[in-house]
VMD Tcl script that draws the C-alpha trace (Angstrom):
set ca {
  {19.44 -29.69 -46.33}
  {16.53 -29.87 -48.74}
  {18.37 -27.99 -51.48}
  {21.36 -30.34 -51.13}
  {19.01 -33.35 -51.16}
  {20.10 -34.50 -47.72}
  {16.44 -34.39 -46.70}
  {13.83 -35.38 -49.26}
  {10.22 -34.36 -48.66}
  {7.51 -36.75 -49.78}
  {5.34 -34.38 -51.79}
  {2.66 -37.03 -52.35}
  {1.70 -36.88 -48.67}
  {2.12 -33.15 -48.12}
  {1.05 -31.58 -51.40}
  {-1.37 -28.65 -51.20}
  {-3.12 -26.61 -53.84}
  {-0.99 -23.49 -53.38}
  {2.18 -22.71 -55.32}
  {4.32 -21.75 -52.34}
  {7.78 -23.29 -52.47}
  {7.65 -23.82 -48.68}
  {4.26 -25.54 -48.69}
  {5.70 -28.96 -47.81}
  {7.55 -27.90 -44.68}
  {5.35 -27.71 -41.57}
  {5.37 -24.29 -39.90}
  {6.41 -25.80 -36.58}
  {9.63 -27.25 -38.06}
  {10.43 -23.89 -39.70}
  {9.97 -22.19 -36.35}
  {12.04 -24.84 -34.60}
  {14.83 -24.48 -37.18}
  {14.84 -20.72 -36.70}
  {14.92 -21.05 -32.91}
  {17.78 -23.55 -33.20}
  {19.73 -21.28 -35.56}
  {19.33 -18.44 -33.03}
  {20.44 -20.69 -30.11}
  {17.00 -20.46 -28.51}
  {16.58 -24.24 -28.34}
  {19.07 -27.06 -28.08}
  {20.30 -29.21 -30.91}
  {18.56 -32.14 -29.20}
  {15.18 -30.40 -29.42}
  {15.72 -29.62 -33.09}
  {16.81 -33.19 -33.86}
  {13.73 -34.57 -32.10}
  {11.58 -32.55 -34.50}
  {13.46 -33.96 -37.48}
  {13.19 -37.48 -36.06}
  {9.43 -37.02 -35.76}
  {9.19 -36.07 -39.44}
  {11.39 -39.01 -40.47}
  {9.56 -41.53 -38.26}
  {6.20 -40.38 -39.62}
  {7.49 -40.59 -43.20}
  {7.05 -36.87 -43.88}
  {10.70 -36.60 -44.96}
  {13.32 -39.19 -45.85}
  {17.05 -39.01 -45.39}
}
mol new
graphics top color blue
foreach p $ca { graphics top sphere $p radius 0.5 }
foreach p [lrange $ca 0 end-1] q [lrange $ca 1 end] { graphics top cylinder $p $q radius 0.2 }
display resetview
């Protein structure tokens, strides 16, 4: 979604001093996405994580 610019991450709020390309994505959302892709959590649980990021202006859609 990020590569296709469906989700845009606000780098001003999440920028760190490392050069990692994943530095702007919280670890918990990466874990949640992996669990969702492996059918370990429901789509609802995954969407709630995305909604949290959107509502707290960490990503924009």
